[in-house]
TIBA-667060 format. One record per residue (C-alpha): z, x negated, y negated; residue in one letter. Coordinates in steps of 0.25 Angstrom, whole numbers, padded with zeros to 4 digits, always signed. Each point is the difference from the previous one (the first is absolute). Example, Ala and Ser with C-alpha at 12.3 -4.5 7.8 and 13.67 -1.06 7.14 Angstrom:
% TIBA-667060
+0031-0049+0018A
-0002-0006-0014S
This chain:
% TIBA-667060
+0000+0000+0000M
+0003-0012-0010I
-0013-0007+0003R
-0008+0013-0003E
+0007+0002-0013T
-0002-0015-0003L
-0014+0002+0003I
-0001+0012-0009F
+0006-0006-0012V
-0008-0013+0002F
-0013+0009+0000L
+0005+0008-0012L
+0003-0013-0009V
-0013-0006+0004S
-0008+0012-0004Q
+0007+0000-0013S
-0003-0014-0003C
-0015+0003+0000N
-0006+0005-0012A
-0011+0008+0007F
+0004+0006+0012E
+0007+0013-0005T
-0005+0013-0003N
-0014-0003+0003R
-0011+0012+0000C
-0014+0000-0002A
-0004-0002-0014P
-0002+0012-0010S
-0010+0001-0011A
-0002+0008-0013C
-0012-0002-0009G
-0003-0014-0001N
+0013-0006+0005I
-0004-0001+0015R
+0010-0007+0006N
+0014+0006-0003I
+0009-0006+0011S
+0015-0006+0000Y
+0008+0001-0008P
-0008+0011-0007F
-0002+0013+0005R
-0006+0013-0005L
+0008+0012-0001E
-0008+0008+0011T
+0002-0012+0010D
+0009+0001+0012S
+0015-0001-0004I
+0001-0013+0009N
-0011-0007-0008C
+0002-0010-0011G
+0013-0001-0009D
+0004+0012-0007H
+0003-0008-0013R
-0015-0003+0000Y
-0005+0015+0000N
-0014+0002-0007L
-0007+0013-0002S
-0015+0003+0000C
-0004+0009-0011E
-0015+0003-0003N
-0004-0012+0009D
+0009-0009-0009S
+0012-0007+0006T
+0012+0002-0008V
+0013-0008-0001L
+0013+0007-0008N
+0007-0012-0006L
+0012+0002-0009Y
-0004+0014-0003G
-0015-0004-0004G
-0012+0004+0007K
-0010-0012+0003Y
-0013-0001+0008Y
+0000-0011+0010V
-0013-0009-0002Q
+0002-0010+0011A
+0010-0004+0011I
+0000-0015+0003N
+0008-0003+0013Y
-0002-0014-0001H
+0008-0003-0013N
+0008+0013+0002F
-0005+0007-0013T
-0004+0014-0004I
-0008+0001-0012R
+0003+0013-0009L
-0006+0007-0012V
+0007+0010-0009D
-0005+0014+0002A
-0003+0001-0014G
-0010-0011-0001V
-0014+0002+0002R
-0011-0011+0001Q
-0010-0001-0011H
+0009+0009-0009D
+0008-0009-0009C
+0007+0012-0006S
+0007+0003+0013S
+0014-0006+0000I
+0011-0001+0011P
+0008+0012+0001R
+0012-0005+0007F
+0010-0011-0006P
+0002-0012+0009L
+0004-0015-0002S
+0006-0011+0009R
+0014+0005-0003Y
-0002+0011+0009H
-0001-0008+0012F
+0015-0003+0006K
+0004-0007+0012K
-0001+0009+0012G
-0012+0008-0006D
-0012+0002+0010P
-0008-0008-0010Y
+0001-0013-0009S
-0007-0006-0011D
-0004-0013+0007Y
-0011-0005+0008N
+0003-0008+0012Y
-0010-0012+0006N
+0002-0009+0010W
-0006-0013+0007S
+0004-0008+0012D
+0010-0008-0008E
+0006+0010-0011E
+0002+0014-0006L
-0003+0003-0014S
+0004+0011-0009Y
-0008+0004-0012S
+0002+0011-0011L
-0011+0010+0002S
+0003+0009-0012L
+0001+0000-0015G
+0002+0012-0011S
-0009+0007-0009I
+0007+0008-0011V
-0007+0011-0008F
+0005+0001-0014L
-0002+0011-0010K
+0002-0004-0016C
+0000+0008-0012Q
-0006-0011-0008N
-0009-0013+0004P
+0010-0011+0004V
-0002-0014+0002N
+0009-0005+0012F
+0001-0014-0005S
+0010-0004+0012L
-0007+0010+0009Y
-0014-0002+0006P
-0007+0014+0000H
-0013+0007+0000M
-0006+0012-0007D
-0002+0011+0010A
-0009+0008-0010A
-0010+0007+0002P
+0003+0001+0014C
+0013+0006-0002I
+0001+0010-0013S
+0013+0006-0005T
-0004+0006-0012G
+0007-0005-0012L
+0007-0011+0008N
-0005-0014+0004Y
+0000-0004+0015S
+0003-0014+0005Y
+0002-0007+0014V
+0008-0012+0004M
-0003-0006+0013V
+0010-0011+0004T
+0010-0005+0010R
+0011+0001-0009C
+0000+0015-0006P
+0012-0001-0010W
-0003+0010-0011V
+0014+0003-0005S
-0004-0007-0013N
-0012+0010-0002L
+0009+0012+0001M
-0001+0003-0016D
-0015-0003+0000L
-0005+0008+0011C
+0003+0009+0011S
-0003-0004+0015V
-0007+0011+0007E
-0002-0007+0013M
+0004-0012+0008M
-0007-0003+0014T
-0005-0012+0009L
-0013-0008-0001I
-0005-0009+0011P
+0002-0015-0001S
-0014-0003-0002A
+0000+0006-0014A
+0013-0009-0003L
-0008-0013+0004D
-0007+0002-0013Y
+0012-0001-0009Y
+0013-0002+0008S
+0010+0005-0011C
-0010+0000-0011H
-0013+0009-0002V
-0013-0007-0004E
-0007+0007-0012K
-0013+0000+0006N
+0005+0009+0011V
-0003+0016-0003S
+0007+0011+0005F
-0012+0004+0009N
+0001-0013+0008E
+0015+0004+0001I
-0003+0014+0005H
-0009-0006+0011K
+0013-0007+0006Y
+0007+0013-0001L
-0011+0008+0008A
-0001-0012+0010F
+0015+0002+0003G
+0013-0009+0002F
+0005-0005+0013E
+0014+0001+0005I
+0005-0005+0014S
+0009+0005+0011W
+0002-0013+0007F
+0014-0004-0005D
+0005+0015+0001S
-0005+0001+0014L
+0002-0013+0007Y
+0010-0008-0008C
+0012+0010-0002V
+0011-0008+0008N
-0006-0014-0006C
+0008-0006-0011T
-0011-0009-0005Y
-0012+0008+0004G
-0009-0001+0013C
-0014-0004+0004Y
-0009+0004+0011L
-0003-0011+0011E
-0015-0001+0001N
-0001-0002+0015N
+0010+0010+0005T
+0001+0011-0011N
+0014-0001+0000H
+0009+0001-0012V
+0010-0011-0003H
+0011-0001-0011C
-0002-0012-0009I
+0011-0011-0001T
+0002-0011-0009Y
-0008-0009+0010K
-0010+0011+0004G
-0014+0003-0005K
+0001+0002-0015I
-0008-0004-0012D
+0006-0011-0009I
+0005+0009-0011G
+0009+0007+0009Y
+0005-0012+0006R
+0003-0005-0014L
+0008+0013-0002R
+0008-0001+0012V
+0003-0014-0003A
+0005+0003-0014V
+0009+0011+0004Y
+0005-0003+0014Y
-0001-0016+0002W
+0003-0005-0014L
+0015+0005-0002P
+0004-0007+0012I
-0007-0012-0002K
+0006-0003-0014I
+0014+0002+0006L
+0005-0013+0006P
+0011+0008+0008N
-0004+0013+0007V
+0015+0003+0001G
+0002+0000-0015K
-0012+0008-0002F
+0005+0012+0009F
+0014-0001-0005A
-0006+0001-0015A
-0009+0012+0004R
+0011+0007+0006T
+0009-0001-0012L
-0011+0004-0009I
-0004+0011+0008G
+0015+0005+0001A
+0001+0000-0016L
-0013+0007+0000L
+0005+0010+0009L
+0013+0003-0008V
-0008+0001-0013A
-0010+0009+0006F
+0011+0010+0006L
+0007-0001-0014T
-0013+0004-0007Y
-0003+0011+0010K
+0014+0006-0002W
+0000+0000-0015R
-0014+0005+0000R
+0000+0010+0011R
-0002+0012-0010H
-0013-0006-0004L
-0006-0001+0013S
-0010+0012-0004G
-0006-0011-0010Y
-0003-0009+0012D
-0008+0011+0007A
-0008+0002-0013I
-0003-0015-0002E
-0004-0001+0015E
-0010+0012-0002F
-0005-0007-0013L
-0002-0013+0007Q
-0007+0006+0012N
-0009+0008-0008H
-0002-0010-0013N
-0015+0000+0002N
-0001+0015-0004L
-0001+0004-0014M
+0006+0004-0010P
+0005-0013-0007I
+0015-0005+0001R
+0005-0002-0014Y
+0013-0007-0004S
+0011+0006-0008H
-0003-0008-0012P
-0015+0005+0001D
+0006+0014+0000I
+0008-0003-0013K
-0012-0006-0006K
-0009+0012+0003I
+0010+0011-0005T
+0003-0009-0012R
+0015-0001+0004G
+0000+0015+0005F
-0002+0005-0014K
-0007+0014+0003E
+0006+0009+0009K
-0008+0011+0007L
+0011+0007+0007G
+0004+0000+0016G
+0010+0006+0009G
+0000-0011+0012F
+0000-0012-0010G
-0006-0001-0013C
-0015+0000-0004V
-0005-0009-0011Y
-0014-0001-0007K
-0006-0014+0001G
-0012-0008-0002K
-0007-0010+0009L
-0007-0013-0005R
-0013+0007+0002S
+0004+0011-0010G
+0002+0010+0010K
+0011+0010-0002V
+0009+0002+0012A
+0013+0008+0003A
+0011-0009+0006I
+0011+0007+0009K
+0013-0008+0000I
+0007+0005+0013L
+0015+0002-0001N
+0006-0010+0010S
+0012+0008+0003S
-0008+0012+0004K
-0012-0007+0005A
-0005+0001+0015N
-0007-0012+0006G
-0008+0009+0008Q
-0005+0008-0011D
-0004-0013-0007F
-0008-0005+0012I
-0006+0015+0001N
-0005-0001-0014E
-0006-0015+0001V
-0006+0003+0014A
-0006+0014-0003T
-0005+0000-0015I
-0002-0016+0002G
-0012+0003+0009R
-0006+0013-0004I
-0011+0001-0011H
-0003+0015-0002H
-0003+0006-0014A
+0011+0010+0003N
+0011-0010+0003V
+0007-0008-0010V
-0003-0015+0000Q
+0011-0009+0003L
-0003-0012-0008I
+0011-0010+0005G
+0015+0000+0002F
+0012-0010-0002C
+0010-0002+0011F
+0011-0010-0004E
+0012+0004+0009R
+0006+0011-0009S
-0010+0000-0011K
-0011+0009+0005Q
-0012+0006-0007A
-0013+0007+0003L
-0012-0001-0010I
-0010+0012-0001Y
-0011+0004-0007E
+0004+0007-0013F
-0002+0015+0000M
+0001+0005-0014P
+0001+0015+0003N
+0013-0002+0008G
+0003+0009+0012S
-0006+0014+0003L
+0015+0005-0001N
-0002-0001-0015N
-0010+0011+0000Y
+0004+0009+0010I
+0016-0001-0002G
+0008+0010-0006R
+0005-0009-0011Q
-0002+0004-0016E
-0012-0006-0005G
-0008-0002+0013S
-0015+0001-0002I
-0008+0010+0007S
-0012-0004+0008L
-0013+0008+0002S
-0004+0007+0014W
-0011-0010+0000E
+0008-0013-0003K
+0011+0005+0010L
-0011+0002+0010Y
-0005-0014-0002E
+0013-0006+0002I
+0002+0008+0013S
-0012-0005+0006L
+0002-0014-0004G
+0015+0000+0007V
-0007+0007+0012A
-0010-0012+0001H
+0011-0010-0001S
+0008+0007+0011I
-0012+0001+0009E
-0002-0015-0002Y
+0013-0004+0004L
-0001+0010+0013H
-0014-0004+0004E
-0006-0011-0009G
+0009-0013+0004C
+0001-0008+0013D
+0014+0006+0001M
+0004+0015-0003Q
+0009+0000-0012I
+0009+0012-0001L
+0006+0000-0015H
+0012+0010+0003F
+0003+0001-0016D
-0012+0008-0006I
+0005+0006-0013K
-0003+0001-0015P
+0008-0012-0003H
-0008-0009+0009N
-0014+0005-0005V
-0003-0009-0012L
-0011+0003-0011L
-0009-0010-0006D
-0007+0001-0014E
-0010+0010+0006N
+0010+0008+0007F
-0005-0006+0014T
+0012+0002+0010P
+0005-0012+0008K
+0010+0001+0011I
+0013-0010-0002S
+0013-0003+0006D
-0002-0004+0015F
+0015-0004+0003G
+0001+0012+0010L
-0014-0003+0006A
-0001-0002+0015K
-0011-0006+0008F
-0006+0005+0013Y
-0013-0003+0009P
-0012+0008-0005T
-0001+0006+0014K
+0014+0006+0000G
+0004+0014-0005N
+0015-0001+0001I
+0009-0007-0009A
+0014-0006+0005S
+0011+0001-0010L
+0015-0002+0001T
+0003+0008-0012A
-0007+0010-0009A
-0005-0006-0012R
-0006+0004-0014G
+0004+0009-0012T
+0007+0013+0003I
-0010+0012-0004G
-0012-0008+0005Y
+0003-0004+0014M
-0006+0007+0011A
+0008+0010+0008P
-0002-0009+0013E
+0008-0011-0006L
+0013+0010+0001F
-0004+0010+0012Y
-0004-0007+0013K
-0005+0013+0005N
-0012+0000-0009I
-0006-0012+0007G
-0001-0015-0002R
-0001-0008-0013V
-0015-0004-0003S
-0009-0002-0011Y
+0001+0015-0003K
+0013-0003-0007A
-0008-0005-0012D
-0009+0012+0001V
+0013+0009-0003Y
+0004-0009-0011S
-0014+0001-0006F
+0001+0015+0001G
+0013+0001-0008I
-0005-0010-0010L
-0012+0010-0002M
+0009+0012-0001L
+0007-0006-0010E
-0012-0003-0008M
-0004+0014+0001A
+0014+0005-0003D
-0001-0008-0014K
-0011+0010-0004R
+0009+0010-0006K
-0010+0011+0000N
+0000-0001+0016V
+0013+0006+0001N
+0002+0008-0012S
+0002+0012+0009L
+0011-0006+0008A
+0012+0005-0008E
+0010-0004+0010H
-0007-0012+0007L
+0013-0007+0002S
+0004+0010+0010E
-0012-0003+0009V
-0007-0011+0007Y
-0011-0004-0008Y
-0011-0002+0010P
+0004+0015+0005F
-0003+0006-0013W
-0013-0007-0002V
-0005+0003+0014H
+0005+0015-0002D
-0007+0000-0014Q
-0014-0005+0007L
+0001+0009+0012S
+0001+0012-0009S
-0010-0005-0010G
+0009+0000-0012K
+0001-0014-0002L
+0000-0001-0016P
-0007-0012-0006I
-0001+0004-0014K
-0007-0008-0012D
-0010-0007+0009T
-0015-0001+0001T
-0007+0005+0013E
-0002-0015+0004G
+0015-0003-0003E
+0004+0013+0009N
-0008-0005+0011I
+0006-0014-0001I
+0014+0006-0001A
-0001+0009+0012R
-0006-0011+0009K
+0011-0009-0004M
+0010+0011+0004I
-0006+0003+0013L
-0001-0015+0004T
+0014-0003-0003E
+0005+0013+0008L
-0007-0006+0012W
+0006-0013-0002C
+0015+0005+0000V
-0001+0008+0013Q
+0012-0001+0008M
-0008-0002+0013Q
-0007-0014+0001L
-0012+0005+0007C
-0002+0010-0012D
+0000-0012-0010R
-0014-0006-0002P
-0002-0016+0000P
-0002-0006-0013M
-0015-0001+0002K
-0001+0015+0003K
+0008+0002-0014V
-0010-0008-0008I
-0011+0009+0006E
+0008+0013-0003M
+0002-0005-0015L
-0015-0004-0001E
-0006+0011+0008G
-0003+0015-0005D
+0012+0010-0003L
-0006+0010+0010E
+0001-0010+0011S
+0015+0000-0001L
+0008+0010+0008Q
+0014+0005-0004L
+0010-0008+0010P
+0012+0007+0008P
+0011+0003-0009R
+0010-0013-0001P
+0013+0001+0009I
+0012-0004-0008L
+0010-0005+0010F
-0002-0004+0015P
+0012+0001+0010A
+0006-0014+0003T
+0002-0010-0010P
-0002-0015+0004V
+0012-0009+0002T
+0000-0010-0012M
+0002-0015+0002D
+0013-0003-0009K
-0002-0014+0002G
-0014+0000-0008E
-0002+0008-0013S
-0014+0002-0005S
+0003+0012-0008L
-0001+0002-0015E
+0002+0012-0009L
-0012+0006-0007G
+0002+0007-0013S
-0013+0010+0002S
-0003+0013-0005S
-0003+0004+0014L
+0014-0003+0004I
+0006+0007-0011E
-0009+0013+0004N
+0005+0000+0014S
+0014-0001-0002S
């Protein structure tokens, strides 16, 4: 029995040492990629084929790899040097106006990931590592800029941004923080090493953007060798030519001269310079003990600041993503010493001006009330969203307790200023309310279906709808947002979140159904109901409106054909009824009756005759949900709807 066990273990170990004898299946094909074999596999392959970390999909005869949330077309797979060549799905050959859609940089690649940004080449005597990637940065500037310290090229006329100027930087060293006041970074992605051979860390002036675009269309290479075969090796590994066995590198093994030098410096030199090894270890032990005591003391004193460490770790892991990180002195300079205050509840908001002349709103977060996850959500969400109806996050500041977010300036403030009950509020026309409703609907639909991850906002309300100089609405405040896979319909929450009065009933009542993207649909419906309620000529006949639930009253008036909308033109009357019918669909208690945002947009843009009256809303279901007292994400909202339903 023991002999059979030993034989089995020996066979298992010997198989694991061979790099090319596992999960073997017949090669698959998709389009022009004819040899998809280990470690790669198509999603349609048998479950025992390939390595599931290296899944590929076949879409319209194009081989697709999903990498860090981005979509890339596979151009070639080279099994000799263990590289796969990719092109961003937004880039098209012979069309220099097509630019990458997904941000990607060398900082995405971490130890243990399926891919790395190094190529591996070997001969009979040595293994060499070479950096295969560089960065290309797309910049948008309000004025022509001469980056004397930063080699660049003009992207016009390929990329036209209206009144702005477009520039491109191609470099191994994409440090653009000093450009933050001059331009905004639209995109940063990878470019193949062949392009970098021209200029290393500098761009030659005679290289045009058309030539650079050819490299983008050719694609960049990443490798799977290190991640697949060298996981358990300290210094890397190499493939023996004769046997196809993978061996870990030791300081005496096969390795290039540069790596030998690094090993010598870091591992041999400290021992060589000490005449007495015993003294060396004694000193090292003493120093280590002192450092340990200092570290524990530091952790004890700073234990309440551990949330800062989580934020800093997030920022370091995503430091390739824009917006730009500012220092606290930069913030003081931009705001002229925090001179002009705009307001603010959770922290103060100040008006400031960037070096480029662009006006910005700087939100200084209150460290005593700040939630580290809210800060991360804001930077991670708005920082990578570019939509006409989502407020742009220009930059941020994080220096432990000193935290700030820098947004584009919205001169007309929030929607709450125009639909609230406060004295002196300005009334908007039905046409303008309709345009605002449609803009907000487009932004929510984009969050739900237009990103690589489904983003649920969970706090749609008038305070979080900002208006620019043309009253174009922009969604803001993503502190409560949650991320989910685009194919999922269900959200998992440990506690209800949002503002009371705008929160969907399924956040409180578990018998309604599971929380999903339709929670945002409900909040949008309440938002539109408030917009309609602000038009006092809508509810002029409701003398005792505080005694009834407002959606009930509106539904009853519509079903009886008595809804009064006075002092309006025929076109405004159609717009008002269309908005009211749409919002009644959005606030349905049953999830199946609530339309997705794409359907909501169709209802708002379609004909009034095509809209049917929804079922009369149900006020309360039977069973309330059990709230998690350990996490509170609720905020009291002061809205006319709450007042009317009390």
